[in-house]
C-alpha angles and dihedrals in degrees: 000000000000125000096262092052092045093052090047089053090051091054091046090051090052090057091074103033139065090229141346126227127219094231094049093048091049090057096042094047097036092236136124121266088241090058093047092050090053091049091051091048091051092049091047090052088053091051095245096121142359121246118232131175108297096000144351146277126217121265088219090065087064092057093265134115125223118258118274094249090055095045091047089067094048117099090344097166091050092050091049092052092046091050093051091048090050092051090053089060093056116088126207112269096032124134106229134189112205120201123223127251138079095298089047090056092051089049091052089055091049091051095052094101095050127102100228144123109246136185109199120203092205134062087218089062091050089056091050093051105033092100096039103119098207099042116093106201121213113185124214096214129215132092126318126226112253115258093357089062091203121146115243142152135064097308094053091044091054090048090055095041094055091060133072115216131196091213138014112203099207123196107200123200086214138355130188136161090240101048104019121213116347136178135202094227124058094214090050090050091051096053090044089054090049090052093052091053091050098050134080092208131028120203115186118208113201137148114234095257089066090062092067101057144055126219130208106261124058117231107171146327114275092244090066089071116089100188133013119200112196139154126278092252095058113131108273094215091054095049092044090054090052092047089054087059091057099262117141107228120204118191119201 
């Protein structure tokens, strides 16, 4: 496997463990320990994990989320399928609020051929849609977070709250039947909550690995989600628990 795939596998492995060791990763990924150490150093420099003696622990376990450029490489095929499935549920003429994040960006690309009014919560999504002839962009205003380029803060929240959307395409950091939707960043959680209150329908877009964790900041109860689109490898127990709460689960 190439370096990008190997580093993505390392991050995926960290999702389910307290820590990963250099020797264990070398065996699992059929790579030398020197190569694994360099991968861990590169991921640590990007903020995706924290190096410890003999291995690494996840940045997410410290209440942080990995940088956009790192997350963009993670589970890319799954995010692309989820984005296309989300776009198929949006009808022409709808008013749509699109959450920020890597899956949000893929969804913006998938929506480019729609005739809709859309408020993007990321400057990256604006760039993806600025030339889309049928998409009328409405911007929330306010500052954007450096690197992430997501809108947040009081101005953006007011921009969202003054609108009424047919659909909010929500990108959770985590979602479980027990704890609902959670986010790693309090400002991100707040604007997500504002979006839920402003929408008639909430569709959550989350790869299966996000159904097995809980982040720091509460966003909403699970029953406030109408539809969850996830990948075909999502944990069955997790999706069954959400279905029992009345959420329609779509696997792609």
